N, C-alpha and C positions, 0 to 999 in steps of 0.2 A: 231646463235641460242642460246637462253638463257639456261643456265644449271639449274638443279633443285635447286641448292643452291642459285643461283641468283634470281630465281622466289620466293623462300622462303623469301629472304631478302626484296624483293619488297613488298611482302604480309604483312610481319611484319611491315614495315614502313608505309604502307597504313593503317593498323589497328591502329597503334599508332596515326596517324593523325586524323583518324575518332574518336578515343576515346577521344582525347584532345578537339575535336570540341564539342562532346556531353557532356563531363564532364571535363572542363578545370581545370588543376592542379594549375594554377596561380590564386591567389586571385585578387579582383578588385584593391587592394592597390598595389600589385606588377605590375599589368598591367599598372597602371597609372604612375608608375615611382616614386611617392612619397609615402613612407611607414612609414616615421618617424613623429610622433606627439609628441610635447613637450607642456605640460600644466602647466601654472603658476597660482596658486591659489591666491585669494584675501586676504584682511585683515579680521581679526576676525575668521578665519577658517584655516584649513590646507588642504593638498592635498587628504586626505582620503575621502572627500566628493565627489570626482570624480570617485569613484569606479565603479558605474553603467555605466558611459560613457566609462571608461577604458575597462570594460568587453566586451562591444559592439564592440569597435574599435579593440581590440585584436582578437575577434572572426572573424572579417572581414579581418584580415590579417595585421593589422598595428602594428608597434613597438611603444609603448607608454611610454614616460618618464614623470613622475610627479615630478615637482620641489618642494622641501620643502623649499621655500624661507622664511627667518626669519622675513620679514616685519619690519625690523629695520631701513632701509634707502633705497633710490633708488639704490645707489651704491652697497650695500650689496645684494639686491635682483637681480640686473642685473648680479652681479658676480656669484651668484648661478645659474642663468639661463644660462649664458654663459658657465659655467662648464658643464651643461647638454647638451648644443648645441655642445660642443667640442667632446662629446662622440658619436655623431650620425655618421652613416656611409653613409650619403647621404643627399639630400635635406629634408627640414623640414617644416611642418606647425606648426606655433607657436601660441598657444592659451592662452588668458588671461582673467580672471574673475575679475571684479570690480577693486580694486587697481592693480591687475595683468595686467590690460590694460595699466597702466602707465609703468609698468616694461617692457612689450613686445614692447611698443613704442620705448624704448631706446635699449633694447637687440635685437630687430628685425633687427637692422642694420647689424648683422652678415651675412656674405656672404651665408651661407647655408640655411638661412631662406628664403623661397620662397613666403609665404603668411602669413597673420595675421588674426586670428579669435578673435574678441572681444565679450565676453559674458557678457551682462549687465555690461559694463566696461567703465572706463575712457579712453579717447584718447587725451592726451595733445599735444599741438604743441611745437615747440622749444621755450624755454624760459618760458614755463608754468609749474606750479606745479599742483598737484591734488587739493590743497587748492584753488589755483587761479580759477580753474574750478568750484568748489563748490560755491565760493563766487560770481559767475556771476549770480546766481539766487536768488530770494528773499526767496523762501521756502527752509529752511535748513533741512537736514535729522533729523529725530526724534531719540532720545535715545542715542546720542553720549555724553558720560560723559566728563567733563573737564579733561585735562591731570592730571595724578598723579604726585607725586614729582619727579619721574624719567622720566617724559615726555612721558609716555605710555597712549594711549587712548583706552578705552573700550566701549562697548555698554551696556547700562543699561538693566536690566531684565524686567522692566515693559512693554516696547514696543518691546522687542527682537523678539517675534514671529510675531507680526504685521508688523514689518519693515524688519528685516534681514531674518527671517526663515518663511516667509509667505508660506503657503501651506504644511508645515511640521506638523506632529502630535505634540501634546504638549510634549509627552515623548521625541521625537527627538529634539524638540526645546530646551527643558531643557538641554539635553546632549550637544547640540551645544553651548548653553550659557556657561555652566560650563567648556567647553573645548576651549573657544575662545582664540585666540592669538591676543594680542593688536597690534595696529599700532602706531608707534611713531610719535611725532610731526615733527621730522626731515623728516620722510618719506612723510608726508603730504605736507611739504614745499619744498622738493627737486625739482629742476626744470629739465625737459628734455632738453638735449643739441642737440639731433639729432632725428627727428621724422621719424621712419621707414615707416610709412604709406604713406609718400609722394612719395615713390619709389617702393612700393610693393602692390600687390592686397590685398584688405581689405574686410573681411566678418564680419558681426556683427549680434548679436542676441539681440532683444529688448523684454523684458518681457511685458506682458499686465498689470502688477500691481507691478511695482518696487517702493518700499517705502524707499529704501536706496539711490539710485541715482535718482535725479530729472529726470523724463521722458522727459521733454522738453529739458533738457541739453543733454540727450542721443541723441535726434533727432538732435540737433545742432552739436554735436561732430561727429555723424555718417555721417551727410550730408557733413560736412567739409572734412572728410577723404574719401569721395566718396565711402563709404562702400556699399556692396551688403547686404541689411538688410533683415533678416528673423524675423517675428513677431511670438512669441511663448507664449502661455497662461501660466502664472505662475508669481511668485514673483522673488525676487533678487537671490535666490538660486535655480533657475529653472533647473540647470544642475543636481540637485538631484531628482526633481520631474518629469522632462521631459527629461530623458537621451537619449531616441531614437531621439528626435527632435534635441538635441544639437549635438549628434554624426553625424546626417545626414548633418548638416551644416559643420562640420569639414571634413567629407568625401567629400563633394562638393568642398571644398577648395583644398583637396588633388588630386581630379580627374580633376580639371579645366585644360583646355588646355592652 
């Protein structure tokens, strides 16, 4: 015969189970097992542009690390990314935008990286550089200025909003132009030595109007990497104009079985 205390314990346990079923305490991120997201920004910008995506992911229960890579060379940016990966406490979804795609292609070989998300990004193969990919198409990006005396490459102001900051307000575009971080010639010409997309699941976002990376080239790279592609309306910096759509792709990668 059950004692009153035993009956009370059973009742409390049943209530706790019922409560968790109705209002689960675990977030979708925790339930899926991957809660760490590491984001690598591209050239001519820094990680602050990802704030809107960051807020969505954090609200949904993810731990998000934004890499402030120097865009000075592939080795430097991979080192900065690897440092961020070393700080994670479990498996990671690694995200790269534009030039950041080249970075995650190399850095993604780290064991705790479980999948890769390319957002309007380059996806080189082994032995390829970003410049090699750009030179495979006839139509070259507009507005890229010749390297300065120190080998730094900037975007020109005349076409900045049309190409890089498409979809942004003029005020925002002007701020992005004045705060741009150059990409070095060395970064453009550094070659990937091991392509992580050959061994890990790949997700990709293709903008509807990318004037920075040739859209035909994006199709070619995404097909070669066997990426699961999501088409999103927007320009090259669509992670700023369409943060919900970008966050959804990242969460899909985190929740994939």
